[in-house]
PDB file of N, CA, C and O in Angstrom:
ATOM      1  N   MET A   1     118.473 100.599 101.259  1.00  0.00           N
ATOM      2  CA  MET A   1     117.055 100.417 101.452  1.00  0.00           C
ATOM      3  C   MET A   1     116.315 101.317 100.476  1.00  0.00           C
ATOM      4  O   MET A   1     116.703 102.470 100.290  1.00  0.00           O
ATOM      5  N   GLY A   2     115.234 100.803  99.836  1.00  0.00           N
ATOM      6  CA  GLY A   2     114.480 101.558  98.864  1.00  0.00           C
ATOM      7  C   GLY A   2     113.567 102.570  99.523  1.00  0.00           C
ATOM      8  O   GLY A   2     113.336 102.540 100.731  1.00  0.00           O
ATOM      9  N   SER A   3     113.056 103.461  98.702  1.00  0.00           N
ATOM     10  CA  SER A   3     112.146 104.469  99.233  1.00  0.00           C
ATOM     11  C   SER A   3     110.767 103.860  99.468  1.00  0.00           C
ATOM     12  O   SER A   3     110.412 102.832  98.892  1.00  0.00           O
ATOM     13  N   THR A   4     110.009 104.520 100.323  1.00  0.00           N
ATOM     14  CA  THR A   4     108.671 104.049 100.655  1.00  0.00           C
ATOM     15  C   THR A   4     107.699 104.402  99.539  1.00  0.00           C
ATOM     16  O   THR A   4     107.700 105.519  99.022  1.00  0.00           O
ATOM     17  N   THR A   5     106.876 103.434  99.183  1.00  0.00           N
ATOM     18  CA  THR A   5     105.870 103.570  98.137  1.00  0.00           C
ATOM     19  C   THR A   5     104.524 103.152  98.709  1.00  0.00           C
ATOM     20  O   THR A   5     104.460 102.289  99.585  1.00  0.00           O
ATOM     21  N   ARG A   6     103.455 103.757  98.221  1.00  0.00           N
ATOM     22  CA  ARG A   6     102.101 103.321  98.581  1.00  0.00           C
ATOM     23  C   ARG A   6     101.304 103.187  97.296  1.00  0.00           C
ATOM     24  O   ARG A   6     101.309 104.083  96.452  1.00  0.00           O
ATOM     25  N   LYS A   7     100.620 102.059  97.155  1.00  0.00           N
ATOM     26  CA  LYS A   7      99.790 101.837  95.974  1.00  0.00           C
ATOM     27  C   LYS A   7      98.374 101.491  96.401  1.00  0.00           C
ATOM     28  O   LYS A   7      98.142 100.810  97.400  1.00  0.00           O
ATOM     29  N   HIS A   8      97.442 101.986  95.605  1.00  0.00           N
ATOM     30  CA  HIS A   8      96.016 101.720  95.782  1.00  0.00           C
ATOM     31  C   HIS A   8      95.607 100.778  94.659  1.00  0.00           C
ATOM     32  O   HIS A   8      95.916 101.028  93.494  1.00  0.00           O
ATOM     33  N   ALA A   9      94.913  99.699  95.002  1.00  0.00           N
ATOM     34  CA  ALA A   9      94.476  98.732  93.997  1.00  0.00           C
ATOM     35  C   ALA A   9      93.009  98.397  94.216  1.00  0.00           C
ATOM     36  O   ALA A   9      92.542  98.309  95.352  1.00  0.00           O
ATOM     37  N   VAL A  10      92.295  98.212  93.124  1.00  0.00           N
ATOM     38  CA  VAL A  10      90.929  97.708  93.173  1.00  0.00           C
ATOM     39  C   VAL A  10      90.926  96.405  92.385  1.00  0.00           C
ATOM     40  O   VAL A  10      91.232  96.376  91.193  1.00  0.00           O
ATOM     41  N   VAL A  11      90.569  95.323  93.085  1.00  0.00           N
ATOM     42  CA  VAL A  11      90.605  93.985  92.506  1.00  0.00           C
ATOM     43  C   VAL A  11      89.180  93.584  92.123  1.00  0.00           C
ATOM     44  O   VAL A  11      88.268  93.619  92.949  1.00  0.00           O
ATOM     45  N   THR A  12      89.010  93.206  90.859  1.00  0.00           N
ATOM     46  CA  THR A  12      87.708  92.845  90.312  1.00  0.00           C
ATOM     47  C   THR A  12      87.669  91.351  90.013  1.00  0.00           C
ATOM     48  O   THR A  12      88.690  90.750  89.679  1.00  0.00           O
ATOM     49  N   GLY A  13      86.496  90.762  90.135  1.00  0.00           N
ATOM     50  CA  GLY A  13      86.290  89.350  89.845  1.00  0.00           C
ATOM     51  C   GLY A  13      85.475  88.719  90.952  1.00  0.00           C
ATOM     52  O   GLY A  13      84.740  89.408  91.659  1.00  0.00           O
ATOM     53  N   ALA A  14      85.601  87.407  91.108  1.00  0.00           N
ATOM     54  CA  ALA A  14      84.960  86.701  92.222  1.00  0.00           C
ATOM     55  C   ALA A  14      85.925  86.785  93.398  1.00  0.00           C
ATOM     56  O   ALA A  14      86.681  85.852  93.667  1.00  0.00           O
ATOM     57  N   VAL A  15      85.885  87.937  94.104  1.00  0.00           N
ATOM     58  CA  VAL A  15      86.894  88.222  95.125  1.00  0.00           C
ATOM     59  C   VAL A  15      86.300  88.500  96.504  1.00  0.00           C
ATOM     60  O   VAL A  15      87.042  88.741  97.456  1.00  0.00           O
ATOM     61  N   GLN A  16      84.974  88.470  96.625  1.00  0.00           N
ATOM     62  CA  GLN A  16      84.350  88.631  97.939  1.00  0.00           C
ATOM     63  C   GLN A  16      83.760  87.300  98.373  1.00  0.00           C
ATOM     64  O   GLN A  16      83.252  86.533  97.554  1.00  0.00           O
ATOM     65  N   GLY A  17      83.834  87.033  99.683  1.00  0.00           N
ATOM     66  CA  GLY A  17      83.300  85.785 100.220  1.00  0.00           C
ATOM     67  C   GLY A  17      84.194  84.584  99.972  1.00  0.00           C
ATOM     68  O   GLY A  17      83.763  83.441 100.130  1.00  0.00           O
ATOM     69  N   VAL A  18      85.448  84.838  99.579  1.00  0.00           N
ATOM     70  CA  VAL A  18      86.375  83.743  99.269  1.00  0.00           C
ATOM     71  C   VAL A  18      87.673  83.852 100.062  1.00  0.00           C
ATOM     72  O   VAL A  18      88.645  83.156  99.766  1.00  0.00           O
ATOM     73  N   GLY A  19      87.693  84.732 101.078  1.00  0.00           N
ATOM     74  CA  GLY A  19      88.891  84.892 101.904  1.00  0.00           C
ATOM     75  C   GLY A  19      89.954  85.777 101.297  1.00  0.00           C
ATOM     76  O   GLY A  19      91.105  85.736 101.732  1.00  0.00           O
ATOM     77  N   PHE A  20      89.600  86.584 100.294  1.00  0.00           N
ATOM     78  CA  PHE A  20      90.598  87.396  99.595  1.00  0.00           C
ATOM     79  C   PHE A  20      91.268  88.408 100.513  1.00  0.00           C
ATOM     80  O   PHE A  20      92.488  88.567 100.467  1.00  0.00           O
ATOM     81  N   ARG A  21      90.488  89.098 101.351  1.00  0.00           N
ATOM     82  CA  ARG A  21      91.079  90.109 102.242  1.00  0.00           C
ATOM     83  C   ARG A  21      92.048  89.470 103.232  1.00  0.00           C
ATOM     84  O   ARG A  21      93.121  90.012 103.495  1.00  0.00           O
ATOM     85  N   TYR A  22      91.668  88.319 103.779  1.00  0.00           N
ATOM     86  CA  TYR A  22      92.527  87.647 104.764  1.00  0.00           C
ATOM     87  C   TYR A  22      93.800  87.124 104.102  1.00  0.00           C
ATOM     88  O   TYR A  22      94.884  87.213 104.677  1.00  0.00           O
ATOM     89  N   TRP A  23      93.668  86.587 102.910  1.00  0.00           N
ATOM     90  CA  TRP A  23      94.825  86.121 102.144  1.00  0.00           C
ATOM     91  C   TRP A  23      95.762  87.298 101.853  1.00  0.00           C
ATOM     92  O   TRP A  23      96.980  87.187 101.992  1.00  0.00           O
ATOM     93  N   THR A  24      95.169  88.432 101.444  1.00  0.00           N
ATOM     94  CA  THR A  24      95.967  89.628 101.160  1.00  0.00           C
ATOM     95  C   THR A  24      96.709  90.091 102.401  1.00  0.00           C
ATOM     96  O   THR A  24      97.886  90.442 102.328  1.00  0.00           O
ATOM     97  N   ALA A  25      96.025  90.093 103.545  1.00  0.00           N
ATOM     98  CA  ALA A  25      96.659  90.523 104.800  1.00  0.00           C
ATOM     99  C   ALA A  25      97.833  89.619 105.159  1.00  0.00           C
ATOM    100  O   ALA A  25      98.871  90.108 105.605  1.00  0.00           O
ATOM    101  N   ARG A  26      97.686  88.310 104.973  1.00  0.00           N
ATOM    102  CA  ARG A  26      98.799  87.385 105.256  1.00  0.00           C
ATOM    103  C   ARG A  26      99.988  87.665 104.340  1.00  0.00           C
ATOM    104  O   ARG A  26     101.132  87.692 104.794  1.00  0.00           O
ATOM    105  N   LYS A  27      99.717  87.872 103.057  1.00  0.00           N
ATOM    106  CA  LYS A  27     100.797  88.165 102.110  1.00  0.00           C
ATOM    107  C   LYS A  27     101.470  89.492 102.456  1.00  0.00           C
ATOM    108  O   LYS A  27     102.697  89.590 102.434  1.00  0.00           O
ATOM    109  N   ALA A  28     100.674  90.511 102.774  1.00  0.00           N
ATOM    110  CA  ALA A  28     101.222  91.829 103.116  1.00  0.00           C
ATOM    111  C   ALA A  28     102.048  91.758 104.396  1.00  0.00           C
ATOM    112  O   ALA A  28     103.118  92.361 104.481  1.00  0.00           O
ATOM    113  N   ASP A  29     101.553  91.020 105.393  1.00  0.00           N
ATOM    114  CA  ASP A  29     102.314  90.855 106.640  1.00  0.00           C
ATOM    115  C   ASP A  29     103.654  90.187 106.363  1.00  0.00           C
ATOM    116  O   ASP A  29     104.677  90.580 106.924  1.00  0.00           O
ATOM    117  N   GLY A  30     103.649  89.176 105.498  1.00  0.00           N
ATOM    118  CA  GLY A  30     104.886  88.484 105.152  1.00  0.00           C
ATOM    119  C   GLY A  30     105.895  89.388 104.462  1.00  0.00           C
ATOM    120  O   GLY A  30     107.104  89.174 104.559  1.00  0.00           O
ATOM    121  N   LEU A  31     105.392  90.399 103.766  1.00  0.00           N
ATOM    122  CA  LEU A  31     106.257  91.368 103.084  1.00  0.00           C
ATOM    123  C   LEU A  31     106.549  92.585 103.959  1.00  0.00           C
ATOM    124  O   LEU A  31     107.231  93.516 103.531  1.00  0.00           O
ATOM    125  N   GLU A  32     106.030  92.571 105.184  1.00  0.00           N
ATOM    126  CA  GLU A  32     106.205  93.664 106.150  1.00  0.00           C
ATOM    127  C   GLU A  32     105.653  94.987 105.623  1.00  0.00           C
ATOM    128  O   GLU A  32     106.275  96.039 105.771  1.00  0.00           O
ATOM    129  N   LEU A  33     104.477  94.915 105.006  1.00  0.00           N
ATOM    130  CA  LEU A  33     103.806  96.100 104.490  1.00  0.00           C
ATOM    131  C   LEU A  33     102.738  96.571 105.467  1.00  0.00           C
ATOM    132  O   LEU A  33     102.258  95.795 106.294  1.00  0.00           O
ATOM    133  N   VAL A  34     102.377  97.822 105.372  1.00  0.00           N
ATOM    134  CA  VAL A  34     101.256  98.370 106.129  1.00  0.00           C
ATOM    135  C   VAL A  34     100.176  98.782 105.143  1.00  0.00           C
ATOM    136  O   VAL A  34     100.437  98.948 103.952  1.00  0.00           O
ATOM    137  N   GLY A  35      98.956  98.947 105.652  1.00  0.00           N
ATOM    138  CA  GLY A  35      97.855  99.362 104.798  1.00  0.00           C
ATOM    139  C   GLY A  35      96.588  98.641 105.180  1.00  0.00           C
ATOM    140  O   GLY A  35      96.366  98.332 106.351  1.00  0.00           O
ATOM    141  N   TYR A  36      95.741  98.366 104.173  1.00  0.00           N
ATOM    142  CA  TYR A  36      94.457  97.729 104.465  1.00  0.00           C
ATOM    143  C   TYR A  36      93.890  97.033 103.236  1.00  0.00           C
ATOM    144  O   TYR A  36      94.319  97.265 102.105  1.00  0.00           O
ATOM    145  N   ALA A  37      92.912  96.173 103.498  1.00  0.00           N
ATOM    146  CA  ALA A  37      92.090  95.563 102.458  1.00  0.00           C
ATOM    147  C   ALA A  37      90.650  95.641 102.936  1.00  0.00           C
ATOM    148  O   ALA A  37      90.369  95.402 104.110  1.00  0.00           O
ATOM    149  N   ARG A  38      89.734  95.975 102.028  1.00  0.00           N
ATOM    150  CA  ARG A  38      88.319  96.005 102.403  1.00  0.00           C
ATOM    151  C   ARG A  38      87.443  95.719 101.198  1.00  0.00           C
ATOM    152  O   ARG A  38      87.801  96.020 100.059  1.00  0.00           O
ATOM    153  N   ASN A  39      86.278  95.125 101.476  1.00  0.00           N
ATOM    154  CA  ASN A  39      85.279  94.891 100.448  1.00  0.00           C
ATOM    155  C   ASN A  39      84.583  96.204 100.129  1.00  0.00           C
ATOM    156  O   ASN A  39      84.296  96.996 101.026  1.00  0.00           O
ATOM    157  N   LEU A  40      84.311  96.431  98.851  1.00  0.00           N
ATOM    158  CA  LEU A  40      83.525  97.581  98.431  1.00  0.00           C
ATOM    159  C   LEU A  40      82.129  97.106  98.026  1.00  0.00           C
ATOM    160  O   LEU A  40      81.931  95.932  97.715  1.00  0.00           O
ATOM    161  N   PHE A  41      81.177  98.018  98.032  1.00  0.00           N
ATOM    162  CA  PHE A  41      79.782  97.669  97.766  1.00  0.00           C
ATOM    163  C   PHE A  41      79.551  97.118  96.363  1.00  0.00           C
ATOM    164  O   PHE A  41      78.562  96.423  96.132  1.00  0.00           O
ATOM    165  N   ASP A  42      80.439  97.414  95.433  1.00  0.00           N
ATOM    166  CA  ASP A  42      80.250  96.948  94.053  1.00  0.00           C
ATOM    167  C   ASP A  42      80.804  95.549  93.804  1.00  0.00           C
ATOM    168  O   ASP A  42      80.827  95.088  92.662  1.00  0.00           O
ATOM    169  N   GLY A  43      81.256  94.861  94.870  1.00  0.00           N
ATOM    170  CA  GLY A  43      81.753  93.496  94.725  1.00  0.00           C
ATOM    171  C   GLY A  43      83.251  93.393  94.534  1.00  0.00           C
ATOM    172  O   GLY A  43      83.782  92.289  94.414  1.00  0.00           O
ATOM    173  N   THR A  44      83.943  94.523  94.504  1.00  0.00           N
ATOM    174  CA  THR A  44      85.395  94.520  94.364  1.00  0.00           C
ATOM    175  C   THR A  44      86.055  94.545  95.738  1.00  0.00           C
ATOM    176  O   THR A  44      85.387  94.719  96.757  1.00  0.00           O
ATOM    177  N   VAL A  45      87.371  94.370  95.752  1.00  0.00           N
ATOM    178  CA  VAL A  45      88.161  94.511  96.973  1.00  0.00           C
ATOM    179  C   VAL A  45      89.155  95.640  96.747  1.00  0.00           C
ATOM    180  O   VAL A  45      89.861  95.672  95.739  1.00  0.00           O
ATOM    181  N   GLU A  46      89.199  96.568  97.702  1.00  0.00           N
ATOM    182  CA  GLU A  46      90.134  97.689  97.661  1.00  0.00           C
ATOM    183  C   GLU A  46      91.317  97.363  98.560  1.00  0.00           C
ATOM    184  O   GLU A  46      91.142  96.903  99.688  1.00  0.00           O
ATOM    185  N   VAL A  47      92.521  97.604  98.054  1.00  0.00           N
ATOM    186  CA  VAL A  47      93.749  97.347  98.812  1.00  0.00           C
ATOM    187  C   VAL A  47      94.634  98.579  98.717  1.00  0.00           C
ATOM    188  O   VAL A  47      94.825  99.132  97.634  1.00  0.00           O
ATOM    189  N   GLU A  48      95.174  99.007  99.853  1.00  0.00           N
ATOM    190  CA  GLU A  48      96.255  99.994  99.852  1.00  0.00           C
ATOM    191  C   GLU A  48      97.399  99.383 100.634  1.00  0.00           C
ATOM    192  O   GLU A  48      97.213  98.878 101.741  1.00  0.00           O
ATOM    193  N   ALA A  49      98.584  99.436 100.048  1.00  0.00           N
ATOM    194  CA  ALA A  49      99.766  98.853 100.681  1.00  0.00           C
ATOM    195  C   ALA A  49     100.917  99.835 100.598  1.00  0.00           C
ATOM    196  O   ALA A  49     101.123 100.494  99.579  1.00  0.00           O
ATOM    197  N   GLU A  50     101.668  99.920 101.696  1.00  0.00           N
ATOM    198  CA  GLU A  50     102.789 100.856 101.791  1.00  0.00           C
ATOM    199  C   GLU A  50     104.011 100.146 102.347  1.00  0.00           C
ATOM    200  O   GLU A  50     103.914  99.327 103.261  1.00  0.00           O
ATOM    201  N   GLY A  51     105.163 100.476 101.777  1.00  0.00           N
ATOM    202  CA  GLY A  51     106.423  99.909 102.228  1.00  0.00           C
ATOM    203  C   GLY A  51     107.469 100.108 101.145  1.00  0.00           C
ATOM    204  O   GLY A  51     107.289 100.937 100.253  1.00  0.00           O
ATOM    205  N   PRO A  52     108.565  99.352 101.215  1.00  0.00           N
ATOM    206  CA  PRO A  52     109.586  99.446 100.168  1.00  0.00           C
ATOM    207  C   PRO A  52     108.988  99.099  98.801  1.00  0.00           C
ATOM    208  O   PRO A  52     108.203  98.159  98.680  1.00  0.00           O
ATOM    209  N   GLY A  53     109.363  99.856  97.788  1.00  0.00           N
ATOM    210  CA  GLY A  53     108.813  99.668  96.453  1.00  0.00           C
ATOM    211  C   GLY A  53     108.781  98.234  95.956  1.00  0.00           C
ATOM    212  O   GLY A  53     107.740  97.789  95.472  1.00  0.00           O
ATOM    213  N   PRO A  54     109.896  97.476  96.055  1.00  0.00           N
ATOM    214  CA  PRO A  54     109.875  96.098  95.560  1.00  0.00           C
ATOM    215  C   PRO A  54     108.864  95.208  96.291  1.00  0.00           C
ATOM    216  O   PRO A  54     108.271  94.321  95.678  1.00  0.00           O
ATOM    217  N   ALA A  55     108.662  95.436  97.586  1.00  0.00           N
ATOM    218  CA  ALA A  55     107.702  94.634  98.349  1.00  0.00           C
ATOM    219  C   ALA A  55     106.269  94.980  97.944  1.00  0.00           C
ATOM    220  O   ALA A  55     105.429  94.089  97.814  1.00  0.00           O
ATOM    221  N   VAL A  56     105.989  96.260  97.745  1.00  0.00           N
ATOM    222  CA  VAL A  56     104.654  96.672  97.298  1.00  0.00           C
ATOM    223  C   VAL A  56     104.377  96.098  95.913  1.00  0.00           C
ATOM    224  O   VAL A  56     103.281  95.601  95.655  1.00  0.00           O
ATOM    225  N   ASP A  57     105.358  96.162  95.027  1.00  0.00           N
ATOM    226  CA  ASP A  57     105.198  95.598  93.684  1.00  0.00           C
ATOM    227  C   ASP A  57     104.965  94.095  93.738  1.00  0.00           C
ATOM    228  O   ASP A  57     104.178  93.563  92.955  1.00  0.00           O
ATOM    229  N   ALA A  58     105.643  93.402  94.655  1.00  0.00           N
ATOM    230  CA  ALA A  58     105.452  91.953  94.803  1.00  0.00           C
ATOM    231  C   ALA A  58     104.019  91.647  95.223  1.00  0.00           C
ATOM    232  O   ALA A  58     103.423  90.688  94.732  1.00  0.00           O
ATOM    233  N   LEU A  59     103.457  92.453  96.127  1.00  0.00           N
ATOM    234  CA  LEU A  59     102.070  92.230  96.537  1.00  0.00           C
ATOM    235  C   LEU A  59     101.125  92.454  95.364  1.00  0.00           C
ATOM    236  O   LEU A  59     100.174  91.692  95.186  1.00  0.00           O
ATOM    237  N   VAL A  60     101.368  93.479  94.569  1.00  0.00           N
ATOM    238  CA  VAL A  60     100.514  93.741  93.406  1.00  0.00           C
ATOM    239  C   VAL A  60     100.524  92.539  92.463  1.00  0.00           C
ATOM    240  O   VAL A  60      99.477  92.163  91.935  1.00  0.00           O
ATOM    241  N   VAL A  61     101.679  91.939  92.248  1.00  0.00           N
ATOM    242  CA  VAL A  61     101.764  90.741  91.401  1.00  0.00           C
ATOM    243  C   VAL A  61     100.911  89.624  91.998  1.00  0.00           C
ATOM    244  O   VAL A  61     100.194  88.938  91.269  1.00  0.00           O
ATOM    245  N   MET A  62     100.981  89.434  93.316  1.00  0.00           N
ATOM    246  CA  MET A  62     100.180  88.399  93.982  1.00  0.00           C
ATOM    247  C   MET A  62      98.686  88.683  93.849  1.00  0.00           C
ATOM    248  O   MET A  62      97.895  87.756  93.672  1.00  0.00           O
ATOM    249  N   LEU A  63      98.295  89.952  93.932  1.00  0.00           N
ATOM    250  CA  LEU A  63      96.880  90.307  93.815  1.00  0.00           C
ATOM    251  C   LEU A  63      96.314  89.892  92.465  1.00  0.00           C
ATOM    252  O   LEU A  63      95.126  89.588  92.361  1.00  0.00           O
ATOM    253  N   ARG A  64      97.143  89.875  91.436  1.00  0.00           N
ATOM    254  CA  ARG A  64      96.667  89.545  90.093  1.00  0.00           C
ATOM    255  C   ARG A  64      96.220  88.087  89.966  1.00  0.00           C
ATOM    256  O   ARG A  64      95.456  87.749  89.062  1.00  0.00           O
ATOM    257  N   SER A  65      96.695  87.221  90.873  1.00  0.00           N
ATOM    258  CA  SER A  65      96.229  85.833  90.853  1.00  0.00           C
ATOM    259  C   SER A  65      95.318  85.529  92.032  1.00  0.00           C
ATOM    260  O   SER A  65      94.356  84.774  91.891  1.00  0.00           O
ATOM    261  N   GLY A  66      95.610  86.106  93.194  1.00  0.00           N
ATOM    262  CA  GLY A  66      94.767  85.896  94.368  1.00  0.00           C
ATOM    263  C   GLY A  66      94.863  84.487  94.908  1.00  0.00           C
ATOM    264  O   GLY A  66      95.646  83.677  94.413  1.00  0.00           O
ATOM    265  N   PRO A  67      94.059  84.188  95.934  1.00  0.00           N
ATOM    266  CA  PRO A  67      94.056  82.845  96.503  1.00  0.00           C
ATOM    267  C   PRO A  67      93.356  81.872  95.550  1.00  0.00           C
ATOM    268  O   PRO A  67      92.646  82.306  94.642  1.00  0.00           O
ATOM    269  N   PRO A  68      93.547  80.564  95.746  1.00  0.00           N
ATOM    270  CA  PRO A  68      92.922  79.579  94.853  1.00  0.00           C
ATOM    271  C   PRO A  68      91.396  79.691  94.795  1.00  0.00           C
ATOM    272  O   PRO A  68      90.790  79.329  93.786  1.00  0.00           O
ATOM    273  N   SER A  69      90.773  80.186  95.862  1.00  0.00           N
ATOM    274  CA  SER A  69      89.312  80.283  95.918  1.00  0.00           C
ATOM    275  C   SER A  69      88.754  81.475  95.137  1.00  0.00           C
ATOM    276  O   SER A  69      87.541  81.579  94.960  1.00  0.00           O
ATOM    277  N   ALA A  70      89.618  82.369  94.672  1.00  0.00           N
ATOM    278  CA  ALA A  70      89.181  83.585  93.976  1.00  0.00           C
ATOM    279  C   ALA A  70      89.417  83.475  92.475  1.00  0.00           C
ATOM    280  O   ALA A  70      90.241  82.688  92.009  1.00  0.00           O
ATOM    281  N   THR A  71      88.671  84.284  91.739  1.00  0.00           N
ATOM    282  CA  THR A  71      88.903  84.455  90.306  1.00  0.00           C
ATOM    283  C   THR A  71      89.080  85.945  90.060  1.00  0.00           C
ATOM    284  O   THR A  71      88.116  86.709  90.114  1.00  0.00           O
ATOM    285  N   VAL A  72      90.309  86.355  89.791  1.00  0.00           N
ATOM    286  CA  VAL A  72      90.614  87.765  89.560  1.00  0.00           C
ATOM    287  C   VAL A  72      90.520  88.048  88.065  1.00  0.00           C
ATOM    288  O   VAL A  72      91.143  87.364  87.254  1.00  0.00           O
ATOM    289  N   THR A  73      89.730  89.070  87.708  1.00  0.00           N
ATOM    290  CA  THR A  73      89.608  89.444  86.298  1.00  0.00           C
ATOM    291  C   THR A  73      90.356  90.730  85.973  1.00  0.00           C
ATOM    292  O   THR A  73      90.711  90.966  84.818  1.00  0.00           O
ATOM    293  N   ASP A  74      90.604  91.578  87.000  1.00  0.00           N
ATOM    294  CA  ASP A  74      91.322  92.829  86.755  1.00  0.00           C
ATOM    295  C   ASP A  74      91.862  93.373  88.070  1.00  0.00           C
ATOM    296  O   ASP A  74      91.270  93.169  89.129  1.00  0.00           O
ATOM    297  N   VAL A  75      92.987  94.064  87.989  1.00  0.00           N
ATOM    298  CA  VAL A  75      93.535  94.798  89.131  1.00  0.00           C
ATOM    299  C   VAL A  75      93.928  96.178  88.614  1.00  0.00           C
ATOM    300  O   VAL A  75      94.871  96.312  87.834  1.00  0.00           O
ATOM    301  N   ALA A  76      93.201  97.196  89.055  1.00  0.00           N
ATOM    302  CA  ALA A  76      93.506  98.582  88.687  1.00  0.00           C
ATOM    303  C   ALA A  76      94.386  99.166  89.782  1.00  0.00           C
ATOM    304  O   ALA A  76      93.979  99.231  90.942  1.00  0.00           O
ATOM    305  N   VAL A  77      95.590  99.592  89.414  1.00  0.00           N
ATOM    306  CA  VAL A  77      96.576 100.048  90.400  1.00  0.00           C
ATOM    307  C   VAL A  77      96.993 101.478  90.086  1.00  0.00           C
ATOM    308  O   VAL A  77      97.188 101.849  88.928  1.00  0.00           O
ATOM    309  N   ARG A  78      97.123 102.272  91.146  1.00  0.00           N
ATOM    310  CA  ARG A  78      97.692 103.615  90.994  1.00  0.00           C
ATOM    311  C   ARG A  78      98.542 103.912  92.213  1.00  0.00           C
ATOM    312  O   ARG A  78      98.278 103.427  93.314  1.00  0.00           O
ATOM    313  N   GLU A  79      99.561 104.714  91.994  1.00  0.00           N
ATOM    314  CA  GLU A  79     100.430 105.111  93.096  1.00  0.00           C
ATOM    315  C   GLU A  79      99.788 106.286  93.820  1.00  0.00           C
ATOM    316  O   GLU A  79      99.258 107.201  93.190  1.00  0.00           O
ATOM    317  N   VAL A  80      99.839 106.252  95.150  1.00  0.00           N
ATOM    318  CA  VAL A  80      99.311 107.333  95.981  1.00  0.00           C
ATOM    319  C   VAL A  80     100.398 107.759  96.958  1.00  0.00           C
ATOM    320  O   VAL A  80     101.414 107.079  97.100  1.00  0.00           O
ATOM    321  N   ALA A  81     100.183 108.875  97.623  1.00  0.00           N
ATOM    322  CA  ALA A  81     101.187 109.398  98.555  1.00  0.00           C
ATOM    323  C   ALA A  81     101.297 108.510  99.790  1.00  0.00           C
ATOM    324  O   ALA A  81     100.276 108.146 100.374  1.00  0.00           O
ATOM    325  N   PRO A  82     102.517 108.154 100.199  1.00  0.00           N
ATOM    326  CA  PRO A  82     102.697 107.379 101.431  1.00  0.00           C
ATOM    327  C   PRO A  82     102.147 108.151 102.629  1.00  0.00           C
ATOM    328  O   PRO A  82     102.239 109.377 102.688  1.00  0.00           O
ATOM    329  N   LEU A  83     101.573 107.414 103.582  1.00  0.00           N
ATOM    330  CA  LEU A  83     100.988 108.026 104.772  1.00  0.00           C
ATOM    331  C   LEU A  83     101.883 107.912 105.994  1.00  0.00           C
ATOM    332  O   LEU A  83     101.632 108.561 107.010  1.00  0.00           O
ATOM    333  N   GLY A  84     102.937 107.085 105.904  1.00  0.00           N
ATOM    334  CA  GLY A  84     103.819 106.911 107.055  1.00  0.00           C
ATOM    335  C   GLY A  84     103.197 106.094 108.172  1.00  0.00           C
ATOM    336  O   GLY A  84     103.569 106.237 109.337  1.00  0.00           O
ATOM    337  N   GLU A  85     102.250 105.238 107.818  1.00  0.00           N
ATOM    338  CA  GLU A  85     101.606 104.380 108.819  1.00  0.00           C
ATOM    339  C   GLU A  85     102.609 103.392 109.394  1.00  0.00           C
ATOM    340  O   GLU A  85     103.583 103.019 108.739  1.00  0.00           O
ATOM    341  N   ASP A  86     102.355 102.978 110.619  1.00  0.00           N
ATOM    342  CA  ASP A  86     103.223 101.956 111.209  1.00  0.00           C
ATOM    343  C   ASP A  86     102.422 100.951 112.027  1.00  0.00           C
ATOM    344  O   ASP A  86     102.976 100.268 112.888  1.00  0.00           O
ATOM    345  N   ASP A  87     101.120 100.858 111.763  1.00  0.00           N
ATOM    346  CA  ASP A  87     100.277  99.975 112.573  1.00  0.00           C
ATOM    347  C   ASP A  87      99.886  98.689 111.862  1.00  0.00           C
ATOM    348  O   ASP A  87      98.833  98.121 112.148  1.00  0.00           O
ATOM    349  N   GLY A  88     100.708  98.232 110.954  1.00  0.00           N
ATOM    350  CA  GLY A  88     100.479  96.945 110.314  1.00  0.00           C
ATOM    351  C   GLY A  88      99.469  97.001 109.183  1.00  0.00           C
ATOM    352  O   GLY A  88      99.038  98.072 108.756  1.00  0.00           O
ATOM    353  N   PHE A  89      99.109  95.827 108.713  1.00  0.00           N
ATOM    354  CA  PHE A  89      98.151  95.700 107.619  1.00  0.00           C
ATOM    355  C   PHE A  89      96.826  95.264 108.215  1.00  0.00           C
ATOM    356  O   PHE A  89      96.762  94.268 108.936  1.00  0.00           O
ATOM    357  N   ARG A  90      95.764  96.008 107.917  1.00  0.00           N
ATOM    358  CA  ARG A  90      94.468  95.775 108.548  1.00  0.00           C
ATOM    359  C   ARG A  90      93.425  95.306 107.536  1.00  0.00           C
ATOM    360  O   ARG A  90      93.500  95.611 106.345  1.00  0.00           O
ATOM    361  N   ILE A  91      92.465  94.565 108.042  1.00  0.00           N
ATOM    362  CA  ILE A  91      91.278  94.218 107.271  1.00  0.00           C
ATOM    363  C   ILE A  91      90.177  95.141 107.766  1.00  0.00           C
ATOM    364  O   ILE A  91      89.808  95.102 108.940  1.00  0.00           O
ATOM    365  N   LEU A  92      89.656  95.966 106.880  1.00  0.00           N
ATOM    366  CA  LEU A  92      88.601  96.903 107.249  1.00  0.00           C
ATOM    367  C   LEU A  92      87.246  96.310 106.907  1.00  0.00           C
ATOM    368  O   LEU A  92      87.103  95.546 105.952  1.00  0.00           O
ATOM    369  N   HIS A  93      86.269  96.674 107.698  1.00  0.00           N
ATOM    370  CA  HIS A  93      84.893  96.179 107.486  1.00  0.00           C
ATOM    371  C   HIS A  93      83.964  97.332 107.194  1.00  0.00           C
ATOM    372  O   HIS A  93      82.768  97.125 106.987  1.00  0.00           O
TER     373      HIS A  93
END
């Protein structure tokens, strides 16, 4: 089993009002990741995901295309310290 990784991503483009957070939560749940997705005031979506490195990396790849209703222009990703969360992937408001 791989080590736990947590990544922070900010997704830019037409990503609010198109179901991006809910789509992200479904993908993260399918990968058994924990973390959150939330809209930011500047029109971007912030995502933090934690779990096995390959699963977190797979979610980052998915974020780069997003759901069919979204247009992603950029995904800025950085690694952050794992928090050891175990309460699933949440949509924050």
